[in-house]
C-alpha positions in Angstrom: -4.1 5.4 2.7 -7.6 4.0 2.0 -9.0 6.0 4.9 -7.4 9.1 3.5 -8.8 8.6 0.1 -12.3 8.0 1.5 -12.3 10.9 4.0 -10.3 13.6 2.2 -10.9 12.8 -1.5 -14.5 11.6 -1.2 -14.0 8.3 -3.0 -16.6 5.8 -2.1 -15.2 3.1 0.1 -16.9 0.4 -2.0 -14.6 1.4 -4.9 -11.5 0.5 -2.9 -10.0 -2.8 -1.8 -7.0 -3.1 0.4 -4.6 -6.0 1.1 -1.8 -6.0 3.6 1.3 -8.0 2.9 3.5 -7.3 5.9 6.7 -9.3 5.7 5.3 -11.6 3.0 6.2 -9.5 -0.1 9.4 -7.5 0.5 11.0 -5.7 -2.5 14.4 -5.6 -0.8 16.5 -7.3 1.9 15.3 -6.3 5.4 18.7 -6.8 7.0 19.9 -3.4 5.9 18.6 0.1 6.6 18.3 0.8 2.9 16.3 -2.4 2.3 14.0 -1.6 5.2 13.4 1.9 3.8 12.5 0.4 0.4 10.1 -2.0 2.0 8.1 0.8 3.7 5.8 1.5 0.8 2.3 1.8 -0.6 1.5 0.1 -3.9 -1.5 0.9 -6.0 -2.8 -1.5 -8.5 -5.6 -0.4 -10.8 -7.8 -3.4 -11.4 -10.5 -1.9 -13.5 -11.4 1.6 -14.7 
């Protein structure tokens, strides 16, 4: 997502910060298909405008 924003939307890379959570921060149970689907996501957090 970060690469897309930098390359296609011309946002300076210095304005973006990324952090991967992997299995550390699931929003649902990974033992079901529905839970796995919910855990495949991208979250945006606006830190400062």
